[in-house]
C-alpha positions in Angstrom: 0.0 -0.1 -0.3 1.7 3.3 -1.1 0.9 5.9 1.3 1.9 9.4 0.8 1.7 12.6 2.7 2.1 15.8 1.0 3.9 17.5 4.0 5.7 16.3 7.0 3.4 14.3 9.7 3.8 13.9 13.2 4.7 10.3 14.7 0.9 9.5 15.6 0.2 9.4 11.9 2.7 6.6 11.4 1.5 4.7 14.4 -1.9 5.3 13.3 -1.4 3.9 10.0 0.9 1.2 11.1 -1.3 -1.3 9.7 -2.1 -0.3 6.4 1.5 0.6 5.7 4.4 3.0 6.0 4.1 7.1 5.2 6.3 7.8 2.5 6.7 12.1 2.7 6.5 13.7 -0.6 7.6 17.3 0.3 9.5 18.1 -2.6 6.8 17.4 -5.0 8.1 13.9 -6.6 6.1 13.2 -9.8 6.9 9.7 -9.4 5.6 9.5 -5.8 2.3 11.2 -6.8 1.7 8.7 -9.5 2.3 5.9 -7.3 -0.2 7.0 -4.6 -3.0 4.7 -3.5 -3.7 6.9 -0.1 -3.0 10.6 0.2 -2.5 12.3 3.3 -3.3 16.0 2.9 -2.5 18.9 5.7 -2.4 22.0 3.9 -1.7 21.0 0.0 -4.1 22.3 -2.3 -5.7 19.3 -3.9 -7.0 20.5 -7.6 -7.7 19.0 -10.8 -3.9 19.6 -11.9 -2.9 17.3 -8.8 -5.4 14.9 -9.4 -4.6 14.2 -13.3 -1.1 13.5 -12.1 -2.5 10.3 -10.2 -3.3 7.2 -11.4 -3.8 4.6 -8.5 -5.4 6.7 -5.8 -8.2 5.1 -4.2 -8.4 7.9 -1.4 -7.7 11.4 0.3 -7.4 11.6 4.2 -7.5 15.4 4.8 -6.4 16.3 8.5 -8.0 19.5 9.0 -12.0 20.3 8.9 -12.2 22.6 6.0 -12.3 21.3 2.8 -12.2 24.3 0.8 -8.6 23.2 -0.6 -9.6 20.1 -2.1 -11.5 19.9 -5.3 -14.5 17.8 -4.4 -16.2 17.4 -7.7 -13.0 16.3 -9.6 -12.3 13.6 -6.8 -15.9 12.7 -7.0 -15.8 12.3 -10.6 -12.5 10.1 -10.2 -14.1 7.9 -7.7 -11.6 9.1 -5.0 -13.6 9.8 -1.7 -12.1 12.3 0.6 -12.2 11.4 4.4 -11.4 13.7 7.4 -11.6 14.1 10.8 -14.2 17.3 11.8 -14.9 16.2 15.4 -10.8 16.0 16.3 -10.4 19.9 16.2 -13.2 21.0 17.9 -11.7 21.5 21.4 -8.3 22.3 20.4 -9.4 25.3 18.2 -11.8 26.4 20.5 -9.3 26.3 23.4 -6.9 28.1 21.1 -9.7 30.7 20.3 -10.1 31.6 23.5 -6.4 31.7 24.2 -6.1 34.7 21.5 -9.2 36.4 23.2 -7.4 36.2 26.5 -4.0 37.5 24.9 -5.5 40.3 22.9 -7.9 41.7 25.7 -5.4 41.3 28.4 -2.7 42.9 26.0 -0.3 40.2 26.7 2.1 41.2 23.8 2.3 45.1 24.5 2.7 44.1 28.4 5.7 41.8 27.8 7.3 44.2 25.5 7.1 46.9 28.5 8.8 44.5 30.6 11.9 43.3 27.9 12.0 46.9 26.8 12.4 48.4 30.5 9.4 50.8 30.3 8.1 49.6 33.4 6.1 52.5 34.3 4.7 52.4 31.0 2.2 49.2 32.2 -0.6 51.6 33.4 -1.0 53.0 29.8 -2.1 49.6 28.3 -5.9 49.3 27.9 -6.4 45.8 29.4 -10.0 44.5 29.3 -12.4 42.3 31.5 -13.9 39.6 29.7 -16.9 38.6 32.4 -19.6 40.6 31.7 -18.2 41.5 27.9 -20.1 40.7 24.8 -18.7 37.7 22.8 -20.2 37.8 19.0 -19.8 34.3 17.2 -19.8 34.3 13.7 -20.7 30.6 12.8 -22.2 28.0 14.9 -21.1 24.9 14.2 -19.1 22.4 16.1 -16.2 24.9 17.0 -18.4 28.1 17.4 -20.9 26.3 19.5 -18.0 25.5 21.7 -16.1 28.7 21.9 -19.5 30.0 23.0 -19.6 27.4 25.9 -16.3 28.6 26.9 -17.4 32.4 26.6 -20.2 31.6 28.9 -18.7 29.5 30.9 -15.9 32.8 32.1 -19.3 35.1 32.4 -19.1 36.7 28.6 -22.5 37.5 27.3 -22.9 35.7 24.0 -24.4 36.5 20.8 -24.3 35.0 17.2 -24.7 35.1 13.4 -25.3 32.0 11.4 -27.4 32.3 8.5 -26.2 28.5 7.2 -27.7 27.0 10.4 -31.2 26.8 11.9 -32.2 29.1 15.0 -32.3 26.0 17.1 -29.4 23.3 16.2 -30.3 21.2 19.0 -26.9 21.9 20.6 -26.8 22.7 24.0 -23.9 24.7 24.0 -26.0 27.4 22.2 -28.6 27.9 25.1 -29.0 31.3 26.1 -26.9 32.5 23.0 -29.1 35.3 21.2 -29.3 35.5 17.2 -28.6 38.5 15.8 -27.7 39.4 12.2 -24.0 40.2 11.5 -24.1 44.1 11.1 -26.2 43.7 14.6 -23.4 41.4 15.9 -20.2 43.7 15.0 -22.3 46.6 16.4 -22.6 45.0 19.8 -19.9 42.5 20.4 -16.7 43.5 22.3 -15.1 40.5 20.6 -15.8 39.2 17.4 -14.6 35.8 16.5 -14.9 33.8 13.3 -16.0 30.2 12.7 -17.2 29.7 9.6 -16.3 27.8 6.5 -15.1 29.7 3.4 -17.0 29.4 0.6 -18.6 31.8 -2.2 -21.1 33.4 0.4 -18.7 34.0 3.2 -15.8 35.0 1.4 -14.7 38.4 2.2 -17.7 38.9 4.3 -15.9 40.8 6.8 -15.4 44.3 4.9 -14.4 47.8 5.2 -17.8 48.9 5.8 -18.7 45.8 8.2 -15.6 46.9 10.2 -16.7 50.8 10.1 -19.6 49.9 12.3 -18.0 48.2 14.9 -18.5 49.0 18.4 -15.4 51.2 18.9 -12.6 49.3 20.3 -13.7 45.7 19.5 -11.2 42.6 18.9 -11.4 40.6 16.2 -10.4 37.1 16.6 -10.0 34.9 13.5 -8.9 31.2 13.7 -10.9 29.7 10.9 -10.0 30.9 7.4 -8.4 33.9 5.9 -10.7 34.3 3.2 -13.1 35.3 5.4 -11.8 39.0 5.8 -11.7 41.5 2.4 -8.4 41.9 2.8 -5.2 42.9 4.9 -5.3 46.3 4.6 -9.0 46.5 5.9 -7.6 45.0 8.9 -4.9 48.0 9.6 -7.6 50.7 8.6 -9.6 49.4 11.3 -6.7 49.4 13.8 -5.8 52.8 12.7 -9.3 54.1 12.9 -9.6 52.8 16.1 -12.8 50.5 14.8 -10.8 47.6 16.5 -8.1 47.8 19.0 -6.8 44.5 18.9 -6.8 41.5 16.2 -5.7 37.8 17.2 -5.1 35.7 13.8 -4.2 32.1 13.4 -5.2 32.4 9.5 -4.1 34.7 6.8 -5.3 35.2 3.2 -2.0 34.0 1.8 -0.1 31.5 3.9 2.6 31.9 4.9 2.2 35.9 5.2 4.9 38.0 3.7 7.2 38.9 6.7 6.7 42.6 4.8 3.0 42.4 5.8 2.0 45.3 8.1 0.0 43.2 10.4 3.3 41.3 11.6 4.8 44.2 12.5 1.7 45.9 14.5 1.8 45.2 18.4 -1.7 45.4 18.6 -2.2 42.2 16.3 -0.9 38.8 17.9 -0.4 36.0 15.4 0.0 32.1 15.3 0.8 30.1 12.3 -2.2 28.4 11.4 -1.4 26.0 14.6 -3.5 27.3 17.2 -5.4 23.9 17.7 -2.3 21.6 16.8 -2.1 19.6 20.2 -0.6 16.2 20.6 -4.0 15.0 21.8 -5.1 16.3 18.4 -2.9 14.9 16.4 -3.3 11.2 17.8 -7.3 11.7 17.7 -7.2 13.0 14.0 -4.9 10.4 12.4 -6.4 7.9 14.2 -9.8 8.6 12.5 -8.4 9.1 9.4 -6.5 5.8 9.6 -9.9 3.7 10.8 -11.9 5.8 7.7 -9.3 5.1 4.9 -9.3 1.2 6.2 -13.3 1.2 5.7 -12.7 2.7 2.1 -10.0 0.2 1.1 -12.2 -2.9 2.5 -15.1 -2.0 0.5 -16.9 -0.2 3.3 -18.6 3.3 4.1 -16.4 6.0 6.0 -17.8 7.5 9.3 -16.7 10.9 7.9 -16.7 11.3 4.0 -16.9 14.6 2.1 -18.2 13.2 -1.1 -20.4 10.0 -0.3 -21.0 10.0 -4.3 -17.2 8.8 -5.0 -18.3 5.2 -3.6 -20.0 4.6 -6.9 -17.9 3.5 -9.6 -15.8 5.8 -11.1 -15.7 7.2 -14.7 -13.1 6.1 -16.9 -9.8 8.3 -16.5 
């Protein structure tokens, strides 16, 4: 069994896939390795039509993350290649990571740390440190992660409002009890902290625009641990900071990854950044690769995987 990973994978991957075979890492994009791949493990690599055309033996794609916007599902389905993923594995780690960004930005940890290291001790009174208990948390997207963030926000005493046009008013999840649904404009106008937890699609791309942020509660905080494309562009964020529409930003994702070191957001002390890794805990690695290995095994055995993005691909494929 030729198992190929498009990027380096942790030891947990080798352990989980041990019964299926060794994992070959193809981070140099070797055509021969890709052509022989029967199982493709994908982390951040774009799997488009051109890449799929270079495979001839591919039987299943295993996507380590929740988002599927980087995979051409239509083409994979046409070729009869199921795409399995692990939607539940990262819920708590990403939600906890989001909360960490909320604490770091509201407590101004980056600025306070600089005061110490730069010997400006008496400036400690000048930082705009905020309370979270009693503040309003605006959650955009009430899926698995957004609902968990809402629950954690309530646990520390925040008032939670949410916007999710893709979900029913009551999705049956107990974590949304006490969460008031509002429009996106209302959410941005009322929230002290806005956090994004949406899929990136044609309706959500660029939804955080200049006009939207101009109507934000003055001095609000924006957190994005979802997808960089939800924000119109980086200049919008920089303007929002300069105009005082936002007072701080926490980013785990960017419109272009990795971001350029010249990106102004990376130089601004009001912005705390992490490298799209806020949920990559040791436990997450173990859960996600165990789940993927189980579903890959089910596909190879002719069964139905538990988590599949394109169930239509289980039908006989069209001739290549």
